[in-house]
Residue frames as qw, qx, qy, qz and C-alpha x, y, z in Angstrom:
[[0.000, -0.886, -0.465, 0.000, 0.00, 0.00, 0.00],
 [0.298, -0.805, 0.066, 0.510, 2.74, 2.49, 0.92],
 [0.418, -0.079, 0.577, 0.697, 4.46, 1.97, -2.43],
 [0.165, 0.647, 0.639, 0.382, 1.20, 2.96, -4.16],
 [0.191, -0.926, -0.272, 0.181, 0.90, 6.02, -1.93],
 [0.428, -0.537, 0.293, 0.666, 4.49, 7.10, -2.64],
 [0.315, 0.203, 0.648, 0.664, 3.91, 6.82, -6.39],
 [0.003, -0.803, -0.575, -0.157, 0.58, 8.63, -6.00],
 [0.293, -0.856, -0.092, 0.416, 2.20, 11.48, -4.06],
 [0.402, -0.276, 0.464, 0.739, 4.94, 11.78, -6.68],
 [0.199, 0.458, 0.679, 0.537, 2.28, 12.00, -9.42],
 [0.142, -0.893, -0.423, 0.062, 0.40, 14.65, -7.42],
 [0.405, -0.668, 0.141, 0.608, 3.59, 16.61, -6.83],
 [0.349, -0.042, 0.580, 0.735, 4.47, 16.47, -10.51],
 [0.116, 0.697, 0.644, 0.294, 0.93, 17.55, -11.49],
 [0.214, -0.906, -0.195, 0.310, 1.32, 20.69, -9.38],
 [0.393, -0.487, 0.386, 0.678, 4.75, 21.44, -10.88],
 [0.296, 0.226, 0.703, 0.606, 3.53, 20.79, -14.44],
 [0.024, 0.824, 0.563, 0.067, 0.40, 22.87, -13.86],
 [0.250, -0.850, 0.000, 0.463, 2.44, 25.81, -12.60],
 [0.396, -0.245, 0.566, 0.680, 4.90, 25.37, -15.46],
 [0.240, 0.494, 0.718, 0.428, 2.02, 25.40, -17.93],
 [0.067, -0.901, -0.420, 0.087, 0.38, 28.44, -16.40],
 [0.248, -0.882, 0.108, 0.385, 3.53, 30.54, -16.19],
 [0.339, -0.483, 0.595, 0.546, 6.16, 29.35, -18.65],
 [0.383, 0.185, 0.816, 0.393, 4.18, 27.89, -21.52],
 [0.299, 0.780, 0.481, -0.266, 1.59, 30.55, -22.23],
 [0.112, 0.818, -0.287, -0.487, 4.17, 32.49, -24.23],
 [0.163, -0.376, 0.840, 0.356, 5.45, 29.39, -26.03],
 [0.235, 0.255, 0.930, 0.120, 2.40, 27.25, -26.85],
 [0.243, -0.286, -0.450, -0.810, -0.59, 28.11, -28.96],
 [0.528, -0.208, 0.325, -0.757, -3.86, 28.46, -27.02],
 [0.902, 0.046, -0.255, -0.347, -4.99, 25.07, -28.37],
 [0.666, 0.250, -0.630, 0.311, -1.73, 23.38, -27.33],
 [0.055, -0.311, 0.570, -0.758, -1.92, 25.00, -23.90],
 [0.744, -0.148, 0.095, -0.644, -5.50, 23.70, -23.45],
 [0.883, 0.134, -0.446, -0.060, -4.29, 20.22, -24.36],
 [0.393, 0.308, -0.653, 0.569, -1.45, 20.50, -21.83],
 [0.353, -0.266, 0.409, -0.798, -3.90, 21.70, -19.16],
 [0.873, -0.059, -0.191, -0.445, -6.17, 18.73, -19.93],
 [0.736, 0.187, -0.606, 0.237, -3.25, 16.38, -19.27],
 [0.091, 0.277, -0.593, 0.750, -2.53, 18.08, -15.94],
 [0.600, -0.192, 0.151, -0.762, -6.21, 18.02, -14.96],
 [0.907, 0.001, -0.342, -0.244, -6.67, 14.32, -15.76],
 [0.543, 0.242, -0.664, 0.453, -3.46, 13.52, -13.90],
 [0.123, -0.246, 0.523, -0.807, -4.66, 15.33, -10.78],
 [0.763, -0.144, -0.065, -0.626, -8.17, 13.85, -10.93],
 [0.899, 0.041, -0.434, -0.045, -6.70, 10.38, -10.97],
 [0.317, 0.304, -0.641, 0.629, -4.18, 11.18, -8.24],
 [0.457, -0.250, 0.340, -0.783, -7.12, 12.08, -5.98],
 [0.900, -0.010, -0.213, -0.379, -8.81, 8.83, -6.98],
 [0.690, 0.251, -0.619, 0.279, -5.61, 6.91, -6.21],
 [0.035, -0.319, 0.594, -0.737, -5.47, 8.41, -2.72],
 [0.709, -0.144, 0.154, -0.673, -9.07, 7.39, -2.08],
 [0.890, 0.136, -0.401, -0.167, -8.55, 3.85, -3.40],
 [0.596, 0.260, -0.636, 0.415, -5.42, 3.22, -1.39],
 [0.106, -0.225, 0.568, -0.784, -6.91, 4.56, 1.83],
 [0.736, -0.120, -0.121, -0.655, -10.28, 2.79, 1.39],
 [0.368, -0.306, 0.839, -0.258, -10.67, -0.29, 3.60],
 [0.797, 0.266, 0.323, -0.436, -13.26, -1.93, 1.34],
 [0.739, 0.561, -0.360, -0.100, -10.73, -3.11, -1.26],
 [0.921, -0.265, 0.115, 0.263, -8.26, -5.93, -0.74],
 [0.323, -0.671, 0.409, 0.527, -4.57, -5.21, -1.26],
 [0.456, 0.106, 0.738, 0.486, -4.73, -7.10, -4.55],
 [0.244, 0.797, 0.535, 0.137, -7.69, -4.99, -5.73],
 [0.150, -0.926, 0.041, 0.344, -5.92, -1.78, -4.66],
 [0.417, -0.426, 0.578, 0.557, -2.79, -2.84, -6.56],
 [0.431, 0.381, 0.722, 0.385, -4.70, -3.82, -9.71],
 [0.137, 0.917, 0.374, 0.030, -6.65, -0.56, -9.81],
 [0.287, -0.846, 0.190, 0.407, -3.58, 1.50, -8.88],
 [0.478, -0.228, 0.625, 0.574, -1.38, -0.04, -11.58],
 [0.355, 0.610, 0.626, 0.331, -4.07, 0.57, -14.18],
 [0.025, -0.977, -0.197, 0.078, -4.35, 4.18, -13.06],
 [0.427, -0.650, 0.368, 0.511, -0.56, 4.67, -12.91],
 [0.472, 0.088, 0.681, 0.553, -0.26, 3.28, -16.44],
 [0.224, 0.785, 0.548, 0.184, -3.21, 5.35, -17.63],
 [0.163, -0.941, -0.012, 0.295, -1.76, 8.57, -16.23],
 [0.446, -0.465, 0.515, 0.566, 1.67, 7.91, -17.72],
 [0.393, 0.249, 0.722, 0.512, 0.30, 6.99, -21.14],
 [0.128, 0.835, 0.515, 0.144, -2.55, 9.51, -21.34],
 [0.160, -0.970, -0.002, 0.182, -1.07, 12.59, -19.69],
 [0.563, -0.477, 0.452, 0.502, 2.52, 11.65, -20.48],
 [0.521, 0.332, 0.588, 0.522, 1.86, 11.38, -24.20],
 [0.112, 0.931, 0.307, 0.164, 0.19, 14.79, -24.22],
 [0.388, -0.840, 0.197, 0.325, 3.14, 16.30, -22.34],
 [0.603, -0.166, 0.556, 0.548, 5.53, 14.75, -24.88],
 [0.406, 0.616, 0.536, 0.411, 3.54, 16.02, -27.84],
 [0.031, -0.975, -0.194, -0.102, 3.31, 19.55, -26.42],
 [0.403, -0.860, 0.255, 0.182, 6.83, 19.86, -25.01],
 [0.534, -0.335, 0.637, 0.444, 9.03, 17.96, -27.45],
 [0.295, 0.421, -0.514, -0.686, 9.43, 17.53, -31.18],
 [0.158, 0.134, 0.977, 0.042, 7.59, 14.19, -30.95],
 [0.397, -0.022, -0.285, -0.872, 4.46, 14.47, -33.05],
 [0.703, 0.013, 0.436, -0.562, 1.07, 12.95, -32.38],
 [0.800, 0.399, -0.333, -0.300, 1.56, 10.87, -35.55],
 [0.378, 0.433, -0.791, 0.208, 4.45, 9.03, -33.89],
 [0.058, 0.003, -0.872, 0.486, 2.73, 8.18, -30.61],
 [0.469, -0.198, -0.261, -0.820, -0.95, 8.48, -31.57],
 [0.696, -0.234, -0.656, -0.173, -1.86, 5.18, -29.89],
 [0.387, -0.011, -0.677, 0.626, -0.54, 6.03, -26.42],
 [0.255, -0.117, 0.226, -0.933, -3.12, 8.65, -25.46],
 [0.749, -0.143, -0.242, -0.600, -6.18, 6.46, -26.18],
 [0.707, -0.011, -0.687, 0.168, -4.44, 3.44, -24.64],
 [0.154, 0.079, -0.567, 0.805, -3.89, 5.47, -21.46],
 [0.497, -0.112, 0.039, -0.860, -7.54, 6.53, -21.55],
 [0.782, -0.072, -0.548, -0.288, -8.54, 2.87, -21.92],
 [0.502, 0.001, -0.719, 0.480, -6.51, 1.93, -18.82],
 [0.147, -0.082, 0.373, -0.913, -8.21, 4.74, -16.88],
 [0.675, -0.074, -0.212, -0.703, -11.63, 3.49, -18.03],
 [0.716, -0.031, -0.698, 0.005, -10.80, -0.11, -17.12],
 [0.236, 0.034, -0.663, 0.710, -9.85, 1.00, -13.60],
 [0.408, -0.035, 0.177, -0.895, -13.15, 2.87, -13.25],
 [0.739, -0.011, -0.477, -0.476, -15.00, -0.15, -14.65],
 [0.537, -0.005, -0.787, 0.303, -13.41, -2.48, -12.10],
 [0.028, 0.004, 0.533, -0.845, -14.50, -0.13, -9.33],
 [0.590, -0.036, -0.149, -0.793, -18.05, -0.02, -10.71],
 [0.740, -0.033, -0.649, -0.176, -18.20, -3.82, -10.66],
 [0.376, 0.009, -0.734, 0.566, -16.71, -4.03, -7.13],
 [0.207, 0.003, 0.365, -0.908, -19.18, -1.48, -5.76],
 [0.687, -0.039, -0.324, -0.649, -22.17, -3.10, -7.47],
 [0.656, -0.033, -0.749, 0.091, -21.14, -6.47, -5.96],
 [0.168, -0.019, -0.634, 0.754, -20.88, -4.85, -2.53],
 [0.430, -0.022, 0.053, -0.901, -24.30, -3.26, -3.01],
 [0.739, -0.033, -0.526, -0.420, -25.89, -6.56, -4.03],
 [0.625, -0.036, -0.730, 0.274, -24.28, -8.47, -1.15],
 [0.139, -0.338, 0.387, -0.847, -25.58, -6.08, 1.53]]
């Protein structure tokens, strides 16, 4: 559990740094559309960091369930937000890594889907 929380805190820390970087250093460099894309990556990263904190502090999931959901979310954040950061901050084009953003989004959706199923099972078994 603590490993997941350390990774989660690092991702939260980096979201704050990247958000500040985007707000202050990139508005002169990126187009408004590119800046919005960058801000979307930061926002999705932070949303899922908050979710990761909740998951890993929630007593209703087993350690295995917490790990499965956490690893899906870690992978989703890295692929989804990370690919957007790469596209906006480097010379890597979307054509080269087009598949990583939707793959990251898929991992995020799978994690949410697993939680839906777990909570429905808990609701039924009440």
